[in-house]
N, C-alpha and C positions, 0 to 999 in steps of 0.2 A: 504494500500500500504506500502511495506517495501523494504529494499535493495534486498532481494531475488526475490521479484516480478519483480523489474526493471531489474535485471540481467537475469532472465528467459526470459524477453522480448527481451533482447539482443540476447539470444540464438535463439529465434524464428525468429528474423530478419535475423540473420546470415544464418540460414538454407535455406532461400529463394534463396541463390546463390549456393546451392549444385550442383556440377558437372561443375561449371563455373569459379572457381578461380584457377584451375590447382595447381601449387606449392604454391600458396598463401593460408593462412588460411581463415576460415570462421569467419567473424567478424560482430557484430552488435553493435550499439551505441544508447544510450538513454540519453536525456538531461532532467533533472528534476529541477524545481524551485518552491519554495513554495509548495512542495509536489504534484506537477502536472507535467505531461509529457508535455514539450513544443516543443520537436522535436525528431525524430528518423531517423536512417539511417543505411545502411549496405554496405559492400563491394560487389558490384554487379557482377564484372567480373574481371578476371586477367588483370592487367595493367590499370584498371580504378580507379576512385576516391576511397579512403579508407573510412571506415565506419564513422570515426569521422568527416571527412570533409563533407561527404555526409549528416551527421546529421546537421552540421552547415549550409549547403546549403539549407536544408529544413526548416530552422528556420524562423518563422514569427514574432518573438517578441524578446525583449532584453534578453540575457542570462547572463548578468553580475552577477557574484556571484552564478551561477547555479552549480549543481553537474552533472558530466558526468559519466555514467555507460558504460563500454565497456568490452567485454569478454576477450580481449587480450591487453597486454601492448602496448600503442601507440608507433609507430615507431619514431625514432629520427635521421634517416639517409636518404640520397637522393637515390632514385631508379627510378622506372618508375613514382613515385609520390614523392612529397616533404614530409618532416617530419610532422607528425600529431601533434607532440608536439608544433611546432611553432604556429599552428592554435589554439591550446588549450590555450596557453599563451596569444596570441593576443586577444582571446575572454574573457579573465579575468574570467576563470573558477576557482572556489575556491577549488574544491575537485574532485578527480578522483577515482572511485571505479572499481577495475579490478578483473576478475576471475583468469586469468593465466598470468604468466610471459612469455614473448616471449623468447624462447630458441635460436633464431637466434643470433649469436654472434655480429652481426652488430647493434643490438638494445640495447639501454640503455635509454629508455624513462623515467624510474623511476627517475634516477638521474637528468635528465634535468628538469622534473616537480618539483622535490623537491628543486632544486637549484633556482627555480623561485617562491618559497614560495607557491606552490600548495600542499595541503594535498593529500596524496596518500594512499589508502587502497587496499591490495591485498589478494587473496585467497578466495574470495567469490564464493561459489559453485564450488570450484576448480576441483573436480572430474568430475562433469558434463561438465565443460569446456574442460577438457582433453579428454573426450570421444568424444565431438563434433569435435575436431581438432586432433584426434589421428593420422591421416595420415600425417598431417603437422609436428607434434612433432616427429613421427617416422622417417620421411625423414630427418629432421634436425639432429637427433641423430645418425642415421646409414648411411646417405647419399645414401639411396636406397628407392624404393617405398614400401609401405605396400601392401601386397598381401592377397586377400581373396580366399580361395578354396571353390568352390560351387559344391556340388554333391547331388544326391538323391539316397537313398539306402534302400532296403527292410530289414526286420528284420533278414533275413538269409544271409545278406551281398551281395545281387545282385543289379546291377544297370540297368538290363534289362532282358528280357526273353532270352532263349537260341537261339532263331531265330531272336532276335532284332526287334520284332513286337510291343513291348510295347511303346506307344507314351509317356505316363507320368506315373510315379509311385509316384509323389508328389501330392499336393492338390492345390486348387485355391489360398489359402492364401500364401503358400510358393512361388508359381509362381508369384504372385503379388509382393512379396518381392524381387524376383530376378530382376524385372524391376527397382525397386528402387535402388538396388545395381548397376545395369548397368548405371543408371543415375549419381550415386555418385562416381563411379570409372572412371579413365581416359581411361582405356583400358580393353578389354576382349580377352582372348586367348583360342583357342580350337585346337584340333588335326584334321587332315584331315578325320579320320574315323567318327568323330562326324558330320563333314560337309556332308560326303557322306551318312550316315545313317539317319540323322535327318533333313538335309537341313534347318538349323536354320537361322533366320534373324539377331540375335545378336544385335538388337537395343533396345531402351528403350521405351516401349509402355505405358507410364503413362503421365498424363497431364503435359505439359511443361518439359517433360523429355529430357535429353541430351544424345545423342548417344555416346557410347564410341568408341575409336579407336578399330577396329576389327582386330585381329591377328590370322592367320591360320598357324599351323605348318605342313608342307608337305615336308618332306625331299627329296622325289623323284619326286615332282611336278606331282603327279598322277591326280590332278584335273584340270590340265592346259588345256587339250584338250576340256573338256566339261564344262568349268567354267561358261559359261553364263546360264547354266541350274540351277544354285544355286541362291537362293534368295539374299544371301549376296552381290552378284555382281550386283544386279539390284535395290538396295535400294538407294534412295536419302538421303544423310546424310551430316551434317556439319562436320563430322569427317572422317578421311581417313581410308583406309584399307591397312594392311600390309600382 
């Protein structure tokens, strides 16, 4: 076991909440004492307990002098939850190892921890951490959502046959990946022609998948009269349709 092992454990924990944290980042936390993991936690859902506090809540033994691994700088401000730095200080953690600095200007957890004589190490598996939370970092930097363009295309540049009778031109692996993307992104958008020709469901059909908000672009409301014939309007989903 080494630092990288524990940080990758944080990444694995964080990924459990994909599609559920909305504008918040994916964060996992691991507590280690005497070279043994004594507790783990992650940020389960937007507005709910943060990873560090979840980790402390799952603790069943003394963590005095333990090392906390967390993939993102602990928060130091009040929002829907209180500052995680306060709980870290209260628990007498001796060292915090972090993958990425939080680019949210409200956060200054490093200073708070250091001012309370807690050793802080940053940049562990930094690139992997940035990839995990690329949507969060993009949103903070540009104040707009990260968008993924998905399409299937033949070698000669076609997306369907000339009479639109081709159901799929991709393969099973790529179609499975599409459902992972749907669960990972907050919304999916299609034009009315895709709806009319393909009659898609636009939901996520993977285990524990989260359905995205479904958006249809239809300038002239051509689908209005016969809208109940489309699957998308007959699906039970925890996300709305626009």
